[in-house]
C-alpha positions as CSV (number, residue, x, y, z in Angstrom):
1,X,53.5,-5.1,45.3
2,X,53.3,-4.1,42.0
3,X,53.8,-0.7,42.4
4,X,56.7,-1.1,44.8
5,X,58.2,-3.2,42.2
6,X,57.6,-0.9,39.4
7,X,55.6,-3.3,37.2
8,X,51.8,-3.8,36.2
9,X,49.7,-5.9,38.2
10,X,49.1,-7.8,35.2
11,X,52.7,-8.7,34.8
12,X,52.8,-9.6,38.4
13,X,50.1,-11.6,38.3
14,X,51.5,-13.7,35.4
15,X,54.5,-14.1,37.5
16,X,52.1,-15.2,40.4
17,X,50.5,-17.9,38.4
18,X,53.7,-19.1,36.9
19,X,52.7,-17.8,33.1
20,X,56.2,-15.9,33.1
21,X,59.4,-16.3,34.8
22,X,60.8,-13.2,36.7
23,X,64.2,-11.8,35.6
24,X,67.2,-12.0,37.6
25,X,67.2,-7.9,38.1
26,X,63.1,-8.5,38.8
27,X,63.9,-11.4,41.5
28,X,66.3,-8.8,43.1
29,X,63.7,-6.2,43.4
30,X,61.5,-8.6,44.9
31,X,64.2,-9.9,47.5
32,X,64.7,-5.9,48.3
33,X,61.0,-5.5,48.9
34,X,60.4,-8.4,51.0
35,X,63.7,-7.9,53.0
36,X,65.3,-11.2,52.1
37,X,68.2,-12.1,49.8
38,X,67.5,-13.5,46.3
39,X,68.9,-16.8,47.3
40,X,66.3,-17.1,49.9
41,X,63.6,-16.7,47.3
42,X,65.3,-19.6,45.1
43,X,66.4,-21.9,47.7
44,X,64.1,-25.1,48.2
45,X,61.9,-24.8,51.2
46,X,63.2,-26.5,54.2
47,X,60.9,-29.2,55.6
48,X,60.9,-30.0,59.2
49,X,60.0,-33.9,60.5
């Protein structure tokens, strides 16, 4: 994923561990790589009951 996003694996790991927050631009790159919208990534998870 780091290669696809054009970032270092260290930076990606920092995002994964919530040590840094991705920029809006990076959020868009994540969304494109995953085939979803940026809104999908930041919306609260829907729970089913």
